Each structure stands twice: as C-alpha cells, then as structure tokens.
Backbone bond lengths (Angstrom), bond angles and torsions (degrees), N, CA, C in turn:
res aa  C-N    CA-C-N  psi(-1)  N-CA   C-N-CA  omega(-1)  CA-C   N-CA-C  phi
1 X - - - 1.469 - - 1.518 109.18 -
2 X 1.309 117.11 123.17 1.464 120.64 178.51 1.513 109.43 -95.13
3 X 1.294 115.81 153.74 1.455 121.23 -176.32 1.515 109.06 -95.97
4 X 1.337 117.64 121.86 1.461 121.91 178.84 1.519 109.48 -85.45
5 X 1.347 118.21 133.29 1.458 121.04 179.46 1.523 110.57 -58.85
6 X 1.324 116.57 142.32 1.454 120.94 179.70 1.513 111.73 -101.29
7 X 1.326 118.11 4.15 1.453 121.23 179.28 1.520 108.22 -84.14
8 X 1.339 118.17 112.30 1.456 122.09 -175.27 1.523 110.79 -58.94
9 X 1.344 116.62 124.12 1.456 120.77 -175.41 1.526 112.29 -64.70
10 X 1.342 117.02 -34.21 1.459 118.02 -175.23 1.527 112.65 -71.38
11 X 1.327 117.61 -12.07 1.459 120.66 175.76 1.529 112.03 -117.89
12 X 1.329 116.69 12.66 1.455 118.75 -176.51 1.526 112.75 -70.61
13 X 1.350 117.30 -11.12 1.465 119.13 176.56 1.519 110.92 -62.49
14 X 1.349 117.52 -20.18 1.454 120.01 178.06 1.525 110.53 -66.15
15 X 1.339 116.16 -41.78 1.464 119.98 175.28 1.525 110.35 -70.09
16 X 1.335 116.31 -37.28 1.463 120.52 179.34 1.533 111.14 -62.07
17 X 1.333 115.97 -41.99 1.465 120.33 179.78 1.521 110.77 -59.90
18 X 1.326 116.54 -39.08 1.468 120.86 179.17 1.523 110.90 -64.11
19 X 1.337 117.32 -39.83 1.468 120.51 -179.54 1.525 111.06 -66.87
20 X 1.331 117.23 -39.40 1.468 120.90 179.45 1.521 110.35 -66.49
21 X 1.333 117.17 -40.10 1.458 120.23 177.51 1.529 111.30 -61.24
22 X 1.321 116.73 -40.38 1.461 120.31 179.02 1.525 111.03 -63.75
23 X 1.333 116.52 -41.19 1.470 119.62 179.08 1.527 111.35 -65.49
24 X 1.313 117.24 -41.97 1.474 120.75 -177.90 1.526 111.58 -66.89
25 X 1.338 116.27 -26.19 1.464 119.83 -177.56 1.529 112.27 -78.09
26 X 1.337 117.04 -10.49 1.470 120.84 -178.67 1.522 109.26 -94.62
27 X 1.316 116.93 116.52 1.463 121.06 -176.07 1.531 112.49 -86.32
28 X 1.321 115.97 -34.86 1.465 120.36 -175.62 1.524 109.52 -98.40
29 X 1.333 117.42 111.86 1.451 120.83 -179.38 1.529 110.41 -137.60
30 X 1.325 116.04 154.59 1.460 122.12 176.00 1.525 108.41 -115.12
31 X 1.331 116.26 142.82 1.457 121.32 -178.47 1.529 109.80 -119.48
32 X 1.321 116.34 136.51 1.463 122.17 -179.91 1.527 109.36 -130.02
33 X 1.326 116.38 163.23 1.461 121.61 -175.80 1.520 111.53 -126.23
34 X 1.341 115.69 130.42 1.468 122.38 171.54 1.525 107.48 -107.01
35 X 1.324 117.28 124.80 1.462 121.67 -176.41 1.524 110.62 -90.79
36 X 1.346 116.18 167.34 1.466 120.78 176.82 1.525 109.87 -61.34
37 X 1.328 115.26 142.84 1.463 119.37 -176.77 1.530 109.19 -156.77
38 X 1.335 116.59 136.01 1.466 120.78 178.75 1.527 112.13 -82.76
39 X 1.320 116.44 -25.72 1.460 121.29 -174.23 1.526 110.18 -102.14
40 X 1.323 116.85 101.46 1.470 121.49 179.78 1.521 109.25 -113.20
41 X 1.326 118.23 139.97 1.470 120.52 179.24 1.523 111.99 -69.71
42 X 1.304 116.28 163.59 1.450 122.38 177.94 1.534 110.16 -59.03
43 X 1.321 116.50 136.32 1.461 125.50 177.33 1.529 113.70 77.32
44 X 1.347 117.56 1.60 1.462 119.99 178.27 1.528 110.19 -70.51
45 X 1.337 115.89 152.52 1.459 122.09 176.25 1.522 107.68 -90.79
46 X 1.345 116.76 131.39 1.457 120.68 -178.47 1.517 109.04 -150.55
47 X 1.345 117.15 130.40 1.461 121.95 178.33 1.529 108.86 -133.02
48 X 1.343 117.46 156.06 1.471 120.62 -179.82 1.522 113.32 -79.90
49 X 1.333 117.81 6.41 1.467 121.20 -178.42 1.523 109.83 -125.57
50 X 1.331 115.11 166.27 1.458 121.49 177.50 1.526 110.26 -64.26
51 X 1.340 115.39 140.76 1.466 121.37 176.83 1.515 110.98 -134.93
52 X 1.319 115.04 157.21 1.463 122.62 166.56 1.517 107.15 -122.71
53 X 1.319 116.70 131.91 1.464 121.48 173.66 1.527 107.39 -114.76
54 X 1.333 116.25 115.67 1.457 121.72 -176.28 1.525 110.48 -114.22
55 X 1.312 116.90 137.72 1.467 121.77 175.53 1.522 107.67 -93.83
56 X 1.329 116.99 118.57 1.466 120.47 -179.17 1.525 112.25 -96.29
57 X 1.322 117.27 -30.48 1.470 121.59 178.62 1.519 109.28 -147.76
58 X 1.329 116.05 146.12 1.457 120.86 176.84 1.516 113.04 80.57
59 X 1.329 115.86 -165.01 1.458 122.91 179.16 1.520 109.30 -137.18
60 X 1.330 115.71 154.54 1.460 119.73 175.89 1.525 109.80 -152.47
61 X 1.317 114.13 154.66 1.457 121.18 174.09 1.525 106.39 -92.10
62 X 1.345 116.89 120.72 1.458 120.76 -176.26 1.524 110.47 -110.83
63 X 1.326 115.69 119.69 1.457 121.13 170.80 1.524 107.59 -92.73
64 X 1.338 117.32 141.34 1.465 119.37 179.91 1.520 110.59 -157.76
65 X 1.327 115.47 167.00 1.465 121.83 -176.11 1.523 110.45 -77.92
66 X 1.337 115.60 114.82 1.449 121.25 -178.60 1.520 112.34 -98.23
67 X 1.309 116.13 -179.72 1.457 122.25 -179.54 1.526 110.80 -62.15
68 X 1.345 115.23 145.76 1.453 120.55 176.38 1.520 114.14 67.44
69 X 1.341 116.71 23.00 1.458 119.51 178.75 1.514 114.40 77.77
70 X 1.324 117.71 7.49 1.459 121.18 179.95 1.531 111.05 -79.06
71 X 1.315 116.40 148.14 1.458 121.81 174.39 1.525 108.46 -93.72
72 X 1.318 116.16 117.33 1.451 120.95 -178.89 1.533 110.74 -101.03
73 X 1.319 114.99 157.95 1.455 121.01 179.55 1.527 109.14 -138.82
74 X 1.339 116.39 128.94 1.453 121.68 178.24 1.531 109.54 -134.87
75 X 1.312 115.40 145.59 1.466 120.85 174.37 1.518 107.29 -89.00
76 X 1.329 117.89 113.17 1.453 122.73 -177.92 1.518 110.26 -102.87
77 X 1.329 115.04 132.69 1.451 120.92 176.97 1.511 110.80 -111.01
78 X 1.324 116.84 -178.40 1.461 121.33 -178.37 1.520 110.70 -57.44
79 X 1.324 116.17 127.44 1.458 122.14 -179.81 1.512 114.35 100.49
80 X 1.329 117.25 -18.89 1.470 120.42 -178.20 1.527 111.21 -75.68
81 X 1.353 114.35 152.73 1.469 120.65 -173.52 1.526 110.24 -133.27
82 X 1.315 115.68 137.73 1.464 121.93 171.77 1.523 108.03 -113.13
83 X 1.348 116.78 117.20 1.458 121.69 172.95 1.523 107.71 -85.16
84 X 1.310 117.19 136.28 1.464 120.73 178.00 1.517 109.68 -123.70
85 X 1.337 116.02 119.46 1.460 120.37 174.90 1.523 108.61 -66.22
86 X 1.318 117.36 164.57 1.464 120.04 178.21 1.518 109.10 -55.27
87 X 1.342 116.04 133.27 1.462 124.28 -177.33 1.527 113.99 67.59
88 X 1.314 116.12 12.65 1.460 118.81 169.37 1.522 108.16 -78.61
89 X 1.331 118.06 153.02 1.459 119.74 -177.59 1.523 111.24 -123.89
90 X 1.331 115.56 158.11 1.463 121.44 174.04 1.514 109.09 -144.55
91 X 1.305 115.07 152.77 1.468 121.27 179.46 1.528 107.71 -140.63
92 X 1.343 117.63 103.72 1.468 120.29 179.90 1.524 111.48 -79.09
93 X 1.324 115.68 133.41 1.463 122.21 174.69 1.522 106.09 -113.73
94 X 1.321 116.35 108.03 1.455 118.60 -168.25 1.524 110.65 -150.17
95 X 1.325 115.16 145.79 1.458 120.37 173.51 1.521 110.86 -92.37
96 X 1.338 116.01 -41.81 1.459 118.80 -179.90 1.528 109.60 -161.08
97 X 1.338 116.58 117.04 1.465 121.68 179.39 1.523 108.87 -166.98
98 X 1.335 116.06 163.51 1.458 122.22 175.43 1.523 109.13 -116.80
99 X 1.337 116.47 140.53 1.465 120.53 179.78 1.528 110.05 -133.91
100 X 1.323 114.57 154.06 1.460 122.53 174.14 1.520 107.46 -117.82
101 X 1.328 116.30 118.39 1.456 122.03 -179.00 1.521 109.43 -106.12
102 X 1.344 116.89 130.23 1.466 122.07 -179.08 1.522 109.33 -125.25
103 X 1.323 116.77 122.09 1.472 122.56 176.03 1.521 109.11 -105.81
104 X 1.343 115.79 136.20 1.460 121.71 178.40 1.531 107.27 -102.53
105 X 1.338 116.09 106.32 1.458 119.28 -174.13 1.520 110.89 -146.75
106 X 1.348 115.41 129.20 1.466 122.00 174.98 1.528 111.50 52.61
107 X 1.322 115.69 47.67 1.465 121.97 179.33 1.526 113.76 56.34
108 X 1.328 114.43 31.16 1.457 119.89 175.43 1.523 109.21 -135.31
109 X 1.306 115.24 154.85 1.455 121.53 171.88 1.527 107.73 -102.80
110 X 1.318 116.50 125.73 1.467 121.97 178.80 1.522 107.12 -111.90
111 X 1.330 116.15 120.64 1.455 121.20 -171.76 1.519 112.05 -115.42
112 X 1.337 114.74 144.05 1.453 121.87 174.58 1.530 108.03 -138.01
113 X 1.321 116.18 123.81 1.462 122.33 179.09 1.523 106.90 -104.32
114 X 1.338 117.13 119.45 1.462 121.67 -169.38 1.527 112.84 -125.90
115 X 1.319 114.73 145.56 1.463 121.81 171.64 1.526 107.80 -109.55
116 X 1.332 116.62 126.52 1.464 122.11 -179.25 1.518 108.91 -106.27
117 X 1.332 115.63 131.78 1.468 119.58 178.73 1.522 109.90 -151.11
118 X 1.320 115.83 122.56 1.466 122.15 177.66 1.526 112.02 53.34
119 X 1.340 116.20 39.66 1.457 120.10 179.04 1.513 114.77 81.34
120 X 1.320 117.59 2.55 1.469 122.04 -179.39 1.520 109.97 -106.00
121 X 1.328 116.56 136.43 1.461 121.82 178.22 1.530 108.91 -100.94
122 X 1.337 116.60 120.18 1.459 122.54 178.25 1.527 107.10 -109.98
123 X 1.319 116.99 114.53 1.461 119.04 -179.35 1.519 110.26 -76.46
124 X 1.329 116.15 122.72 1.456 121.75 -179.95 1.521 111.75 -91.67
125 X 1.327 116.84 -30.75 1.462 120.20 -178.25 1.518 109.95 -165.91
126 X 1.337 115.84 157.70 1.456 121.32 170.21 1.522 108.18 -144.75
127 X 1.313 115.70 152.06 1.466 120.90 -174.15 1.516 107.96 -164.61
128 X 1.335 117.49 161.03 1.467 120.96 174.69 1.516 109.39 -150.69
129 X 1.332 115.43 155.00 1.463 120.90 177.20 1.515 109.58 -153.52
130 X 1.321 115.60 157.84 1.462 120.88 178.89 1.522 109.99 -73.62
131 X 1.343 115.24 141.21 1.454 120.55 176.03 1.526 107.77 -150.15
132 X 1.345 118.44 107.33 1.467 121.04 -179.13 1.520 111.70 -55.00
133 X 1.337 114.80 144.09 1.466 122.29 178.54 1.516 111.16 57.75
134 X 1.338 116.40 38.22 1.466 119.67 -179.61 1.518 112.22 -71.70
135 X 1.332 116.69 -27.21 1.461 119.76 -178.13 1.520 110.26 -86.05
136 X 1.335 116.00 110.66 1.459 122.71 178.26 1.515 107.91 -141.55
137 X 1.300 116.11 174.43 1.463 119.24 177.71 1.520 108.99 -88.80
138 X 1.317 116.14 148.29 1.461 120.23 -178.90 1.524 111.79 -61.07
139 X 1.328 116.51 -32.33 1.457 120.23 -177.67 1.522 111.97 -63.87
140 X 1.369 115.96 -19.31 1.461 119.83 -177.36 1.523 112.15 -85.04
141 X 1.316 117.28 -4.94 1.452 120.05 -175.06 1.526 111.82 -96.47
142 X 1.325 115.12 153.24 1.458 122.11 -179.83 1.523 108.21 -147.09
143 X 1.306 116.67 -177.33 1.460 120.17 179.35 1.526 110.50 -61.74
144 X 1.332 117.17 -34.18 1.464 120.57 178.15 1.518 110.62 -60.75
145 X 1.343 116.10 -40.04 1.463 119.85 179.21 1.526 111.03 -65.54
146 X 1.325 117.45 -33.77 1.461 120.68 177.03 1.519 109.73 -59.34
147 X 1.326 116.17 -46.78 1.461 120.12 -179.10 1.526 110.79 -64.11
148 X 1.335 116.93 -38.34 1.460 120.30 179.68 1.527 111.37 -65.24
149 X 1.326 116.09 -43.54 1.461 120.14 178.60 1.526 110.34 -63.19
150 X 1.332 117.51 -44.05 1.458 121.08 179.65 1.530 111.43 -63.57
151 X 1.329 116.52 -36.33 1.467 120.41 177.92 1.522 111.06 -64.52
152 X 1.338 116.22 -44.39 1.471 120.95 177.85 1.523 110.57 -60.71
153 X 1.339 116.00 -45.18 1.460 120.86 -179.76 1.530 111.20 -63.59
154 X 1.320 116.62 -44.36 1.465 120.48 -178.20 1.525 110.85 -61.51
155 X 1.330 117.13 -41.41 1.478 120.96 -179.43 1.518 110.80 -65.45
156 X 1.341 116.60 -44.82 1.461 120.67 -178.78 1.527 111.05 -67.27
157 X 1.320 116.73 -41.61 1.459 120.30 -178.80 1.531 112.18 -69.60
158 X 1.337 116.17 -33.54 1.463 119.87 179.43 1.526 110.74 -60.08
159 X 1.330 116.42 -38.59 1.464 121.12 178.92 1.524 110.23 -62.84
160 X 1.349 116.20 -43.11 1.468 120.20 -179.27 1.524 111.78 -69.10
161 X 1.327 116.53 -40.44 1.461 120.54 -178.18 1.521 110.92 -63.31
162 X 1.333 116.71 -37.89 1.459 120.68 -179.25 1.526 112.06 -62.76
163 X 1.331 116.79 -22.84 1.467 120.83 -179.76 1.532 112.05 -79.01
164 X 1.318 116.98 -20.48 1.462 121.18 -176.38 1.527 110.38 -90.85
165 X 1.315 116.44 144.08 1.453 120.66 179.33 1.525 110.11 -67.88
166 X 1.317 115.82 158.55 1.468 120.29 179.48 1.518 111.14 -63.97
167 X 1.337 116.57 -35.00 1.457 119.61 178.28 1.525 111.14 -62.66
168 X 1.334 117.32 -44.62 1.464 120.83 179.47 1.524 110.58 -65.07
169 X 1.327 116.59 -39.62 1.458 119.75 178.44 1.521 110.26 -60.94
170 X 1.326 116.06 -46.19 1.464 120.34 179.98 1.523 110.64 -62.96
171 X 1.334 117.38 -43.66 1.456 121.05 -178.73 1.524 111.20 -59.55
172 X 1.310 117.19 -43.58 1.464 119.05 -178.36 1.528 112.50 -75.75
173 X 1.327 117.60 -25.66 1.462 119.46 170.63 1.531 109.54 -65.27
174 X 1.315 116.18 -39.36 1.465 120.57 178.40 1.519 110.82 -65.16
175 X 1.346 117.76 -43.84 1.461 120.90 179.07 1.526 111.08 -60.70
176 X 1.305 116.38 -43.92 1.468 120.04 179.02 1.521 110.73 -62.05
177 X 1.325 116.60 -42.61 1.469 121.31 178.30 1.532 110.55 -60.18
178 X 1.327 117.21 -44.45 1.459 121.21 -178.57 1.519 111.24 -65.55
179 X 1.299 118.23 -37.03 1.459 121.20 -178.36 1.529 111.56 -71.51
180 X 1.329 116.37 -18.58 1.471 120.30 178.16 1.518 112.98 -99.33
181 X 1.330 118.25 -14.09 1.469 121.01 -174.19 1.526 113.04 -130.04
182 X 1.331 118.20 16.97 1.464 120.94 -175.72 1.525 112.99 -60.88
183 X 1.339 117.60 -25.68 1.461 120.75 -176.78 1.523 112.56 -81.67
184 X 1.317 117.39 -5.10 1.457 121.99 -178.62 1.542 109.89 -91.38
185 X 1.334 118.04 163.78 1.480 120.83 -178.93 1.525 111.38 -75.91
186 X 1.332 116.88 67.01 1.455 121.22 -179.76 1.526 109.77 -102.08
187 X 1.322 115.45 155.53 1.461 122.11 177.90 1.527 107.38 -147.30
188 X 1.299 116.29 -179.77 1.464 120.25 -177.80 1.529 111.07 -58.13
189 X 1.338 117.53 -44.13 1.460 120.63 -177.51 1.526 111.73 -65.94
190 X 1.335 117.30 -43.58 1.468 119.80 -177.34 1.524 111.37 -68.20
191 X 1.338 117.58 -37.31 1.464 120.59 178.31 1.528 110.05 -68.57
192 X 1.329 116.36 -39.63 1.463 120.00 177.16 1.523 110.66 -60.89
193 X 1.338 116.99 -42.88 1.472 120.14 178.15 1.521 110.68 -62.94
194 X 1.323 116.64 -40.20 1.471 120.33 -178.93 1.529 111.18 -59.50
195 X 1.331 116.72 -36.37 1.469 120.42 -178.19 1.534 112.38 -100.49
196 X 1.343 115.93 9.77 1.472 121.74 175.85 1.523 112.27 56.78
197 X 1.327 115.65 44.42 1.455 121.33 175.65 1.527 108.20 -131.66
198 X 1.314 117.34 170.55 1.465 120.37 179.33 1.533 109.74 -84.22
199 X 1.334 117.50 153.77 1.460 120.45 176.29 1.530 112.84 -58.20
200 X 1.319 116.92 -36.91 1.467 119.76 179.76 1.523 111.16 -66.69
201 X 1.343 116.55 -36.64 1.472 119.33 178.26 1.522 110.38 -69.22
202 X 1.330 116.90 -35.16 1.462 120.83 176.00 1.534 109.74 -61.49
203 X 1.316 116.67 -45.53 1.465 119.95 177.50 1.524 111.03 -62.47
204 X 1.324 116.39 -37.55 1.471 121.13 178.56 1.525 110.87 -61.23
205 X 1.336 117.22 -41.66 1.468 120.62 179.63 1.525 110.93 -61.76
206 X 1.331 116.87 -40.60 1.465 119.81 179.21 1.529 110.93 -69.76
207 X 1.323 117.06 -34.93 1.455 119.78 177.67 1.529 111.07 -67.77
208 X 1.336 115.60 -36.25 1.461 119.48 -175.50 1.525 113.16 -81.82
209 X 1.343 116.86 -38.58 1.463 119.83 -172.48 1.530 114.41 -117.40
210 X 1.308 117.36 -16.91 1.459 119.71 -174.09 1.514 113.73 -87.45
211 X 1.310 115.03 160.11 1.461 121.45 174.87 1.526 110.65 -85.57
212 X 1.324 116.70 -24.64 1.464 123.07 176.11 1.520 107.90 -139.59
213 X 1.333 117.07 170.18 1.454 121.37 178.82 1.524 112.08 -74.67
214 X 1.340 115.48 174.06 1.467 121.34 -176.58 1.526 112.00 -58.11
215 X 1.339 117.49 -53.01 1.461 120.49 -176.30 1.525 111.86 -62.34
216 X 1.329 116.40 -40.76 1.460 119.40 179.19 1.525 111.13 -65.91
217 X 1.319 116.99 -37.07 1.464 120.49 178.64 1.529 110.65 -62.04
218 X 1.334 115.92 -48.05 1.466 120.31 178.79 1.529 110.20 -60.33
219 X 1.327 116.53 -44.71 1.466 120.08 -178.96 1.524 111.60 -60.79
220 X 1.318 117.51 -39.91 1.461 120.27 -178.84 1.525 111.83 -69.94
221 X 1.317 116.53 -36.52 1.466 119.06 176.69 1.534 109.98 -65.68
222 X 1.314 116.36 -42.60 1.472 120.80 179.09 1.530 110.63 -67.13
223 X 1.312 115.97 -39.95 1.464 121.10 178.07 1.529 110.99 -60.54
224 X 1.320 117.04 -45.17 1.468 120.79 -179.36 1.527 111.02 -61.36
225 X 1.327 116.07 -39.76 1.466 118.81 -179.88 1.522 110.90 -71.52
226 X 1.312 116.75 -36.76 1.464 120.37 178.06 1.530 110.61 -62.31
227 X 1.330 117.38 -38.44 1.468 120.96 175.29 1.528 110.41 -56.08
228 X 1.317 115.11 -46.18 1.471 120.74 179.67 1.531 111.15 -61.72
229 X 1.325 116.81 -45.16 1.462 120.47 -177.56 1.524 111.81 -66.97
230 X 1.315 117.13 -36.10 1.466 121.18 179.86 1.519 111.60 -66.28
231 X 1.324 115.95 -43.32 1.471 120.66 -173.17 1.523 112.43 -91.01
232 X 1.326 116.34 -50.83 1.467 120.05 -173.81 1.526 113.32 -81.33
233 X 1.324 116.42 -31.61 1.466 120.39 -178.00 1.534 112.43 -103.33
234 X 1.328 116.87 -14.26 1.457 120.34 177.85 1.510 114.77 67.44
235 X 1.337 117.23 28.26 1.463 119.80 -179.06 1.528 110.85 -75.30
236 X 1.323 115.65 153.91 1.455 120.39 173.51 1.527 109.22 -67.29
237 X 1.318 116.25 160.28 1.458 121.04 -174.23 1.527 111.57 -57.65
238 X 1.325 118.39 -49.01 1.462 121.58 -177.93 1.517 111.02 -63.29
239 X 1.332 117.02 -41.35 1.457 120.39 -179.42 1.521 111.25 -66.88
240 X 1.332 116.76 -40.86 1.466 120.65 177.97 1.522 110.40 -62.50
241 X 1.332 116.33 -38.53 1.469 120.69 178.81 1.524 110.59 -64.34
242 X 1.323 116.89 -48.31 1.462 121.24 -177.68 1.528 111.59 -63.93
243 X 1.332 117.48 -42.91 1.464 120.37 -177.84 1.520 112.55 -74.47
244 X 1.323 117.15 -11.57 1.463 120.82 176.19 1.526 111.90 -95.95
245 X 1.328 116.61 -3.25 1.458 119.98 176.37 1.512 115.29 107.76
246 X 1.342 118.25 -3.22 1.467 120.77 177.66 1.538 109.20 -81.33
247 X 1.331 116.50 137.91 1.466 120.22 178.74 1.521 111.25 -100.38
248 X 1.321 117.52 -13.74 1.460 122.90 -177.46 1.526 108.62 -123.22
249 X 1.337 117.04 109.11 1.472 121.04 -177.50 1.525 111.91 -64.79
250 X 1.339 117.39 -34.30 1.470 119.89 178.96 1.522 110.88 -65.60
251 X 1.330 115.88 -43.17 1.467 119.94 177.44 1.526 110.17 -62.59
252 X 1.329 115.83 -40.98 1.462 120.56 178.42 1.527 110.87 -58.68
253 X 1.318 117.48 -43.76 1.473 120.89 -179.09 1.528 111.15 -65.04
254 X 1.343 116.73 -38.41 1.467 119.79 178.46 1.524 110.42 -67.13
255 X 1.330 115.58 -43.38 1.466 119.75 178.85 1.526 110.75 -64.42
256 X 1.319 116.55 -42.64 1.463 121.16 -179.27 1.533 110.59 -59.14
257 X 1.340 115.52 -43.41 1.471 118.87 -179.49 1.525 111.02 -66.19
258 X 1.342 116.52 -34.87 1.466 119.69 178.69 1.524 111.42 -67.00
259 X 1.327 117.06 -41.78 1.461 120.82 -175.99 1.531 113.15 -83.23
260 X 1.332 116.83 -34.73 1.463 120.27 -175.69 1.523 113.04 -101.84
261 X 1.341 116.93 -15.06 1.454 119.35 -178.17 1.512 113.48 78.76
262 X 1.323 117.59 11.14 1.466 122.89 179.60 1.520 109.12 -159.41
263 X 1.310 117.18 166.06 1.458 121.03 178.83 1.527 109.94 -76.01
264 X 1.339 118.16 162.53 1.460 120.19 177.07 1.527 112.73 -56.74
265 X 1.336 117.46 -40.33 1.464 121.01 179.70 1.522 110.76 -65.08
266 X 1.331 117.38 -43.16 1.466 120.91 177.78 1.523 111.27 -63.79
267 X 1.322 115.34 -38.18 1.470 120.06 179.26 1.522 110.97 -62.05
268 X 1.340 116.72 -44.98 1.463 119.88 -179.58 1.533 110.86 -66.59
269 X 1.336 117.15 -41.62 1.467 119.80 178.98 1.516 111.24 -63.09
270 X 1.329 117.09 -39.52 1.457 120.59 178.36 1.516 110.97 -63.95
271 X 1.324 116.57 -43.09 1.457 120.10 179.26 1.519 111.18 -65.11
272 X 1.343 116.80 -41.70 1.462 120.61 178.48 1.534 111.33 -62.27
273 X 1.332 117.01 -37.55 1.457 120.95 179.99 1.527 110.79 -67.33
274 X 1.336 116.30 -38.34 1.463 120.55 -179.83 1.525 111.85 -70.60
275 X 1.346 116.31 -23.47 1.467 120.49 -177.86 1.527 111.63 -74.61
276 X 1.323 117.94 -17.44 1.481 121.16 -177.15 1.524 110.65 -100.01
C-alpha cells in the first residue's frame, strides 16, 4: 500500500511561494553546471530539458555529470544552485534537506518543491507557469539568471497567494511543516505554539480544510516514512518506528496493520518476494 500525499495540489502554490521566498532571502550562493551525458548512474535524475536544482534548506552532497564524462561531487548548502543541461543528470545524497526543482520546457517553468529525508523524496508542492524564451542552454545561465527567475516566480506566486484566504495559507504552511518535521517529537500543542495559535484552532483548521484530523495526518506521514525505512533501508521494525517519529513500537505495529492490512514484518517479506 502506497501513501498518497494529502497536500492538495491545487493549493500547493502556497508551499511553493514559501520556498521561493527562502531562496530570494539568501544572498550568498554558489552555482554549478551538469553537462549532457549518456551514462547516468542508477537512481539519478535526468530530463531532456534544462533544469535548475536549488537547495532551499539544509545541505546535501550532489553527484552530477561533469565535463569529459567525469562524475563530479559538490556539497551544496542553502541557496546553492545546480544548472543541468538537457540530458544532464544529478543524484542527491542527503539525510534531510529541501530543494526546489525547475524545468524549462515548452516556454513554461515546471516547478517541484521537495523534502529529502533518508534517501526518500517527499513532494511538498508542484506548480507551473508560462515564461517566454524558457528553453535555453544551461551554459547561458549565471547567478544573475537565478535572481531573474526567482523574481518572475515571486511575482506570479504573489498574485495567486493573494487570492487564498489567510486561514488556507496558514493551514498549508502547517501541512508543509508537518511533512518536513514528522520524525521529530511534535504534537498538537507544540505545533500550535510554533505557529502562535491555540491547539483548538489548529484542530479547527484540520476539521475545516483537512481530509483527516491532525493526529491521523501525522500518523500517516510517519507510516509512509516507516514503509520506506523498512524496505529501502532494511531497518528493524522498532528502529524504523523510532526514526519515523513513533515512540511506542507496539502502537506503531497496530497502526501499520490498520493502514497496510498486514504487520511491518509481513509487509517487508511481501516486498522482498515481489523484488525477485
């Protein structure tokens, strides 16, 4: 059973706007270039169009296609950008970070705002908008172009954000926060304090705009990550529970069986059997 994101796509520009604001606030950035390459490693990201990969929060080790067919590696921090020529590839190695990916295709910008954790990519938002002359070569881009693209995005997103109510904006800021911090010891009271609202008002927002309540939302996010840790990382059941934010392994097993229809051990065995 795969976990479907609960962040409504039609309002995900609210999370996207936050990521663009964070990038614009960073003055010191480094820019790198990934060239076209036919030989990409397993699990690498590769598209036939120009891309920008921006780090908005945290740090990550980025492998990418360098000159002469060499594989390069750079440590990217918040604000840094990797330009990728068409068919250039990148492979992020990261424990926890947020990135903004921009594809230039058919005179449009296609954006994906992602949270990376333990090798898993959690999409926080996606959006697209028209931008004349969007298709260019990566070699033509520079730090100045990064600022220009961010300015265009900020202006377009500001128009959309103004259309959304303050309650909806706050609710989606909360969802984004939860999807990035679900593994931490957070609860309704601590999240309410973080956003300077009352716990009852937080529950009200989930009742009004959410598909499930606050506790169920947190449990599903933790459950989805535990699935990843069990199968992709091969962690023991208790360790997967703890690293996903559960403090009680027995409760985790009961919840897992309710959501997946099987125990964590059965789930891993089933996945292993399907892999052969």
